[in-house]
C-alpha positions as CSV (number, residue, x, y, z in Angstrom):
1,M,-82.3,235.8,35.4
2,A,-83.4,232.2,34.9
3,A,-85.3,230.5,37.7
4,L,-83.1,228.3,39.9
5,S,-83.7,224.5,39.6
6,V,-83.5,222.7,43.0
7,W,-83.3,218.9,43.0
8,K,-85.2,217.1,45.7
9,A,-84.3,213.5,46.6
10,P,-86.9,211.2,45.0
11,R,-89.4,209.3,47.1
12,E,-90.0,205.7,46.4
13,E,-92.4,205.6,43.5
14,A,-95.1,203.1,42.9
15,A,-94.6,200.8,39.9
16,G,-95.4,202.5,36.7
17,A,-95.4,206.0,38.2
18,A,-94.2,208.9,36.1
19,P,-90.6,210.0,36.9
20,Q,-90.3,212.9,39.5
21,Q,-89.7,216.2,37.8
22,L,-87.3,219.0,38.9
23,E,-89.3,221.5,41.0
24,Q,-89.0,225.1,39.9
25,V,-88.7,227.6,42.8
26,P,-88.5,231.4,42.5
27,S,-85.1,233.0,42.7
28,P,-84.4,235.4,45.6
29,P,-85.1,239.0,44.6
30,V,-82.1,241.0,43.5
31,V,-81.4,243.8,46.0
32,E,-79.9,246.8,44.4
33,E,-76.9,248.2,46.3
34,S,-77.5,251.5,48.0
35,K,-75.7,254.4,46.2
36,I,-74.2,255.2,49.7
37,A,-72.4,251.9,49.9
38,P,-69.5,252.7,47.6
39,L,-69.0,256.1,49.3
40,F,-68.7,254.4,52.6
41,R,-66.3,251.7,51.3
42,E,-64.0,254.3,49.8
43,W,-64.2,256.3,53.1
44,T,-63.2,253.3,55.3
45,S,-60.2,252.5,53.1
46,H,-58.2,255.2,54.8
47,P,-55.2,253.9,56.8
48,Q,-56.3,255.6,60.0
49,L,-59.3,253.3,60.1
50,A,-57.3,250.1,59.6
51,G,-58.3,247.4,62.2
52,S,-61.1,249.6,63.7
53,L,-64.8,249.0,64.0
54,V,-66.7,251.6,62.0
55,A,-70.4,251.6,61.3
56,F,-72.6,254.1,59.3
57,C,-76.3,254.2,58.7
58,V,-78.7,256.6,57.0
59,L,-82.5,256.8,57.5
60,D,-85.0,258.5,55.2
61,E,-87.8,260.9,56.3
62,D,-90.0,258.0,57.4
63,G,-87.2,256.3,59.5
64,Q,-86.6,253.6,56.9
65,T,-83.1,252.5,56.3
66,L,-81.5,253.9,53.2
67,F,-78.1,252.4,54.0
68,A,-76.7,250.4,56.9
69,S,-73.1,249.1,56.9
70,P,-72.4,245.6,58.2
71,L,-71.6,246.8,61.7
72,A,-74.6,249.2,62.0
73,E,-76.4,246.4,63.9
74,T,-73.6,245.9,66.3
75,A,-73.6,247.7,69.7
76,L,-70.6,250.0,70.0
77,C,-69.5,252.6,72.5
78,P,-71.0,256.0,71.6
79,A,-69.1,258.4,73.9
80,S,-70.8,261.8,74.3
81,A,-73.1,261.2,71.3
82,L,-75.1,259.2,73.8
83,K,-76.3,262.5,75.2
84,V,-79.0,262.7,72.5
85,V,-80.6,259.7,74.1
86,T,-80.8,261.6,77.4
87,T,-81.7,265.0,76.2
88,G,-84.3,263.9,73.7
89,A,-86.0,261.9,76.5
90,A,-85.7,264.8,78.9
91,L,-87.6,267.1,76.5
92,G,-90.3,264.5,76.2
93,V,-90.6,263.6,79.9
94,L,-89.9,267.0,81.6
95,G,-90.9,269.4,78.9
96,P,-88.9,272.4,77.5
97,E,-90.1,274.8,80.3
98,F,-89.0,272.5,83.1
99,R,-86.8,274.3,85.7
100,F,-84.6,272.8,88.4
101,E,-85.3,274.4,91.9
102,T,-83.1,274.9,94.8
103,T,-84.6,276.1,98.1
104,L,-83.4,277.5,101.4
105,L,-85.6,276.2,104.2
106,A,-85.9,276.8,108.0
107,T,-86.8,274.2,110.5
108,A,-88.6,276.7,112.6
109,P,-90.4,280.1,112.0
110,L,-88.6,283.4,112.3
111,D,-89.6,285.2,115.5
112,N,-90.1,289.0,115.8
113,T,-86.5,289.5,116.8
114,G,-85.2,287.8,113.7
115,T,-84.2,284.6,115.5
116,L,-84.5,281.2,113.9
117,A,-84.8,278.6,116.7
118,G,-83.6,275.8,114.4
119,D,-81.4,275.2,111.3
120,L,-81.2,276.6,107.9
121,V,-81.4,273.8,105.3
122,L,-80.2,274.2,101.7
123,V,-82.2,271.7,99.7
124,G,-80.7,270.7,96.3
125,G,-82.9,269.9,93.4
126,G,-80.2,268.4,91.2
127,D,-79.6,271.7,89.3
128,P,-76.3,271.3,87.4
129,T,-76.3,275.1,86.7
130,F,-76.5,276.3,90.3
131,S,-73.7,278.7,91.1
132,H,-72.2,280.7,94.0
133,E,-74.0,283.7,92.6
134,H,-77.3,281.9,93.0
135,L,-76.2,280.8,96.5
136,A,-75.5,284.4,97.4
137,Q,-79.0,285.4,96.2
138,L,-80.6,282.9,98.5
139,A,-78.6,284.2,101.4
140,D,-79.5,287.8,100.6
141,A,-83.2,286.8,100.4
142,A,-83.0,285.4,103.9
143,I,-81.3,288.5,105.2
144,A,-84.0,290.7,103.5
145,A,-86.6,288.7,105.3
146,G,-85.2,289.8,108.6
147,L,-82.9,286.9,109.6
148,K,-80.5,287.9,112.4
149,N,-79.8,284.9,114.5
150,V,-79.7,281.1,113.9
151,A,-79.9,278.9,116.9
152,G,-78.7,275.9,114.8
153,V,-76.5,275.4,111.8
154,V,-76.5,275.4,108.0
155,R,-77.3,271.9,106.6
156,V,-77.5,270.7,103.0
157,D,-80.1,268.2,101.8
158,T,-78.8,266.3,98.7
159,S,-81.3,263.4,98.9
160,V,-82.9,264.2,95.6
161,F,-80.1,262.1,93.9
162,P,-78.4,258.9,95.0
163,A,-75.7,259.3,97.6
164,D,-73.0,258.2,95.2
165,P,-72.6,261.0,92.7
166,V,-70.4,259.0,90.3
167,S,-70.9,255.8,88.4
168,E,-68.8,252.8,89.3
169,H,-68.2,252.5,85.5
170,W,-66.4,255.8,85.2
171,N,-62.7,255.6,84.9
172,W,-60.6,256.6,88.0
173,G,-58.6,258.9,85.7
174,D,-61.8,260.7,84.8
175,V,-63.5,261.2,88.1
176,G,-61.1,263.8,89.5
177,N,-61.0,265.9,86.4
178,G,-63.5,268.7,85.5
179,Y,-65.3,266.7,82.8
180,G,-65.8,263.8,85.2
181,A,-67.4,265.8,88.0
182,G,-70.1,263.8,89.9
183,A,-73.8,264.7,89.9
184,F,-74.7,265.7,93.5
185,G,-78.2,266.6,94.7
186,L,-76.7,270.0,95.3
187,N,-74.2,271.1,92.7
188,L,-72.1,274.3,92.7
189,D,-70.4,276.0,89.8
190,H,-70.6,272.9,87.6
191,N,-68.7,271.1,90.4
192,R,-65.4,272.3,88.8
193,L,-62.3,273.9,90.1
194,A,-59.8,276.0,88.1
195,L,-56.3,274.9,89.2
196,R,-53.5,277.3,88.3
197,F,-49.9,276.3,88.0
198,E,-46.7,278.3,87.4
199,P,-44.2,276.2,85.4
200,G,-40.6,275.9,86.4
201,A,-37.8,277.7,84.6
202,E,-37.0,274.6,82.4
203,A,-38.4,271.1,81.6
204,G,-38.2,268.7,84.5
205,E,-38.5,271.2,87.3
206,P,-41.6,271.1,89.6
207,A,-44.5,273.3,88.7
208,R,-45.8,275.4,91.5
209,F,-49.5,275.1,92.4
210,L,-50.9,278.6,93.0
211,G,-53.8,277.6,95.2
212,G,-56.6,280.1,95.9
213,V,-59.3,277.5,95.1
214,Q,-62.5,277.3,97.2
215,V,-62.8,273.7,98.5
216,A,-64.2,272.1,101.7
217,S,-62.4,272.9,104.9
218,G,-59.7,270.3,105.7
219,T,-58.9,269.5,102.1
220,R,-55.3,268.6,101.5
221,W,-53.5,269.2,98.2
222,E,-50.8,266.9,96.9
223,N,-48.9,268.4,93.9
224,H,-46.7,266.2,91.7
225,V,-47.0,268.3,88.5
226,V,-43.7,269.0,86.7
227,T,-42.7,271.2,83.8
228,A,-42.5,269.8,80.3
229,A,-41.4,271.1,76.9
230,A,-42.9,274.2,75.3
231,G,-46.2,273.5,73.5
232,S,-46.8,270.2,75.3
233,G,-50.2,271.4,76.5
234,D,-52.4,270.1,79.3
235,N,-51.1,266.7,80.6
236,V,-52.3,267.1,84.1
237,V,-54.5,264.4,85.7
238,V,-56.3,265.1,88.9
239,Y,-57.4,262.4,91.3
240,S,-60.0,262.7,94.1
241,E,-63.0,260.9,95.4
242,P,-66.5,262.2,96.1
243,Y,-66.8,263.7,99.6
244,G,-63.0,263.2,100.0
245,R,-60.5,265.6,101.5
246,V,-57.4,264.8,99.4
247,I,-56.8,266.1,95.9
248,T,-53.8,264.7,94.0
249,M,-52.4,266.4,90.9
250,R,-50.0,264.6,88.5
251,G,-48.6,265.2,85.1
252,T,-47.0,268.1,83.2
253,V,-47.6,271.7,82.1
254,P,-45.7,273.5,79.3
255,V,-42.7,275.6,80.2
256,D,-43.8,278.4,77.9
257,A,-46.9,279.3,79.8
258,D,-46.8,282.1,82.4
259,V,-49.7,280.5,84.3
260,F,-51.4,277.3,83.2
261,T,-54.9,276.5,84.2
262,V,-56.6,273.1,84.3
263,S,-60.1,272.0,85.2
264,A,-60.6,269.6,88.1
265,A,-63.7,268.2,89.9
266,N,-64.8,269.5,93.2
267,P,-64.9,266.5,95.5
268,D,-67.6,267.9,97.8
269,P,-69.8,270.7,96.4
270,P,-72.4,270.4,99.1
271,A,-69.9,271.0,101.9
272,V,-68.5,274.0,100.0
273,A,-72.0,275.4,99.5
274,A,-72.8,275.1,103.2
275,E,-69.6,276.9,104.1
276,L,-70.1,279.7,101.6
277,L,-73.7,280.2,102.6
278,R,-72.8,280.5,106.3
279,A,-69.9,282.9,105.5
280,R,-72.2,285.1,103.4
281,L,-74.7,285.3,106.2
282,E,-72.1,285.9,108.9
283,N,-70.5,288.7,106.9
284,A,-73.9,290.4,106.8
285,G,-74.2,290.2,110.6
286,V,-76.2,287.0,111.1
287,R,-75.1,285.1,114.2
288,F,-75.0,281.3,114.5
289,E,-75.1,279.7,117.9
290,G,-75.3,276.0,117.1
291,G,-72.7,273.4,116.4
292,A,-73.0,270.0,114.8
293,G,-76.0,268.0,115.9
294,P,-78.8,265.7,114.8
295,F,-80.8,266.8,111.7
296,A,-83.8,268.8,112.8
297,S,-87.0,267.0,112.1
298,A,-89.5,269.9,112.6
299,E,-91.6,271.1,109.7
300,K,-89.7,273.3,107.3
301,T,-90.6,276.7,106.0
302,V,-89.3,278.0,102.7
303,R,-87.2,281.1,103.2
304,A,-86.0,281.5,99.6
305,R,-85.9,279.6,96.3
306,H,-83.9,279.7,93.0
307,Q,-85.1,278.3,89.7
308,S,-82.8,277.4,86.8
309,A,-83.1,278.5,83.2
310,P,-85.7,276.5,81.2
311,L,-84.7,273.0,80.2
312,A,-84.5,274.0,76.5
313,E,-81.7,276.4,77.3
314,I,-79.9,273.9,79.4
315,I,-80.0,271.3,76.7
316,K,-78.6,273.7,74.1
317,H,-75.6,274.2,76.4
318,T,-75.4,270.5,77.1
319,H,-75.0,269.7,73.4
320,A,-72.7,272.6,72.6
321,A,-70.3,272.0,75.5
322,S,-70.9,268.3,75.7
323,D,-71.5,268.8,79.4
324,N,-71.4,265.5,81.2
325,L,-72.7,266.9,84.5
326,E,-75.8,268.4,82.9
327,A,-76.5,265.2,81.0
328,Q,-76.2,263.1,84.1
329,C,-78.5,265.4,86.1
330,L,-81.1,265.2,83.4
331,F,-80.7,261.4,83.3
332,L,-81.3,261.1,87.1
333,T,-84.2,263.6,86.9
334,I,-86.0,261.6,84.2
335,G,-85.8,258.6,86.6
336,L,-87.3,260.6,89.4
337,R,-90.1,261.9,87.3
338,R,-91.0,258.5,86.0
339,G,-90.4,256.8,89.4
340,A,-88.0,254.2,88.0
341,P,-84.2,253.7,87.7
342,P,-83.0,256.2,85.2
343,E,-81.7,253.7,82.7
344,R,-85.1,252.0,82.6
345,A,-87.0,255.2,82.5
346,V,-85.0,256.5,79.5
347,R,-85.2,253.2,77.7
348,D,-89.0,252.9,78.3
349,Y,-89.5,256.5,76.9
350,W,-87.9,255.6,73.6
351,T,-89.6,252.2,73.4
352,E,-92.9,254.0,73.7
353,A,-91.7,256.3,70.9
354,G,-91.3,253.3,68.7
355,V,-87.5,252.6,69.0
356,E,-86.9,248.9,69.5
357,F,-83.5,248.5,71.1
358,V,-81.3,245.6,70.6
359,A,-78.2,245.0,72.7
360,L,-78.5,248.4,74.5
361,R,-76.5,248.8,77.6
362,L,-77.3,252.2,79.2
363,I,-74.9,252.9,82.1
364,D,-75.2,256.7,82.4
365,G,-76.7,259.7,80.7
366,S,-73.6,261.3,79.4
367,G,-71.6,258.6,77.6
368,L,-68.7,258.9,80.0
369,A,-69.0,255.2,80.9
370,R,-67.2,253.1,78.4
371,P,-69.4,250.1,79.0
372,T,-72.4,252.0,77.6
373,M,-73.2,250.4,74.3
374,I,-75.8,251.2,71.6
375,R,-76.2,250.0,67.9
376,P,-75.7,252.8,65.3
377,L,-79.1,252.0,63.9
378,D,-80.8,252.5,67.3
379,L,-78.9,255.7,67.9
380,A,-80.1,257.0,64.5
381,R,-83.7,255.9,65.3
382,V,-83.6,257.8,68.6
383,A,-82.6,260.9,66.7
384,H,-85.3,260.3,64.1
385,A,-87.9,259.9,66.9
386,A,-86.7,263.0,68.7
387,R,-87.0,265.1,65.6
388,R,-90.5,264.0,65.0
389,G,-91.6,264.3,68.7
390,P,-93.6,267.2,70.2
391,H,-90.4,269.2,70.7
392,G,-88.5,268.2,67.6
393,E,-87.7,271.7,66.4
394,I,-86.2,272.6,69.8
395,F,-84.1,269.5,69.8
396,F,-82.9,270.1,66.2
397,E,-82.0,273.7,66.9
398,S,-80.0,272.7,70.0
399,L,-77.5,270.7,67.9
400,S,-74.3,272.0,66.3
401,S,-74.0,272.8,62.6
402,Y,-71.7,270.9,60.2
403,V,-71.1,270.5,56.5
404,Q,-71.4,274.2,55.8
405,G,-74.7,274.3,57.6
406,H,-76.2,271.3,55.8
407,A,-76.0,269.1,58.8
408,R,-77.0,269.3,62.5
409,G,-75.5,266.8,64.9
410,K,-73.9,265.8,68.2
411,I,-70.4,264.4,68.3
412,G,-68.8,262.2,70.9
413,G,-65.2,261.4,71.4
414,M,-62.9,259.7,73.9
415,S,-59.7,257.7,73.4
416,G,-60.3,255.3,70.5
417,V,-63.9,256.3,70.1
418,K,-65.6,258.9,67.8
419,T,-69.3,259.2,67.0
420,Q,-71.6,261.6,65.3
421,V,-75.4,261.4,65.1
422,G,-77.7,263.9,63.5
423,Y,-79.6,265.2,60.4
424,L,-78.4,265.9,56.9
425,R,-80.2,268.1,54.4
426,H,-79.9,266.3,51.0
427,E,-79.5,268.6,47.9
428,A,-82.9,267.2,46.8
429,G,-84.5,268.8,49.8
430,R,-84.8,265.6,51.9
431,E,-83.9,265.5,55.5
432,L,-82.0,262.4,56.3
433,T,-81.0,261.0,59.7
434,Y,-77.5,259.5,60.1
435,A,-75.2,257.9,62.7
436,L,-71.6,257.1,62.3
437,M,-69.7,255.3,65.1
438,G,-66.0,254.3,65.3
439,N,-64.4,252.2,68.0
440,G,-60.7,251.2,68.3
441,L,-59.6,254.2,66.2
442,A,-56.0,255.3,65.9
443,P,-55.3,258.8,67.3
444,G,-55.7,261.7,64.9
445,R,-58.0,264.7,64.6
446,E,-58.4,264.4,60.8
447,F,-61.3,262.0,61.4
448,W,-63.8,264.8,61.8
449,G,-62.8,266.5,58.6
450,R,-63.0,263.3,56.7
451,L,-66.5,262.6,58.2
452,E,-67.7,265.9,56.9
453,Q,-66.4,264.8,53.5
454,L,-68.4,261.6,53.7
455,L,-71.6,263.5,54.7
456,E,-71.1,266.0,51.8
457,A,-70.7,263.1,49.4
458,V,-73.9,261.6,50.7
459,R,-75.7,264.9,50.4
460,V,-75.0,265.3,46.7
461,T,-75.4,261.7,45.7
462,P,-78.7,260.8,44.0
463,L,-80.5,258.4,46.2
464,E,-83.1,257.1,43.7
């Protein structure tokens, strides 16, 4: 290509001076288009993507950009793919052997008659996996230690986490449902309730709520669920507020189901845990003499403790089930360990790992908050850094398999949003890191199948 001639306006020349010549400047270098570019252009031509924002980027083994679509540097909503930002940081900050701990304390020593002249205090450690079976084990340990009488009451200490277990940015339609359960300092059975309905005889009739759900005393149910056509699926939305005592159920269940079950959030897991613990002890013969009163301030003695599974196991489940509660508990625990607000603690961890964020807005640790925003390039760079961190193999193995086993990744989806971030094994033996984010998408499940087709096309395309 010939050099470009640029004309500069002439200066005033002295009499007899030679005429000013055209100055020759080098042409800009010709940048060869990535071989991935035409694949992506063809992929985005599908009618389902019309009018939406879709971005794709691919990094090489060194984290250098092999391909970035025009929107790859624009912050988009990631949905649950945001969890890799949390889980990767959790492995680095807490370590794969970290375990949550829940303890049963006493505010006074146990005397030789088995009497506790104080309260029992169940202290939550933010364990998202703590269950009623674990609670029963703590009660049984106290009984085995000789507990027979409690002068006070059972109390629950949830102060490890903020008092408000949900984000103000979570949708009201999410908070009462199972996937939107809040992160309490003391969680129980993933803070979820299985609600069972018996459909009416035909569409339009009320559906009967079957009850039998363990909730805090004084909770009132308001059932407005009706019967819909066969095959209509789960269209029930549950509304409640943290620590509240009213659970409202609206929507429809299909007429062709004998019993239809939906998942709802438990509004007050700490209260349920306190009631279950006391009931377990009383059924074993332990007497309680105290009523409600001021929190005992005496020095506390550990009566029993429960530890969760190692963090590596929890993260594997978090990714596989896209568990919002587990991710949020990890997010808050990272902040505790680093002594900073969790959003800052997580961001600082990745900055120290070499990820330079632009336009990051980190609201929660699960991706449930729609205002959470991250650039596709930054999401891919987080994944690249996690893979090459001290626990990169654990992180890699915790992800789901795609593209006939040639890819590992984490997907995220909510209304209008679909994301996948992960690693792709190229046929040349190279491991690439990718992120694809779509916002404003039309409904349709074919998106994921088409994404696998794009990744397969990248996998077999020569990159050099």
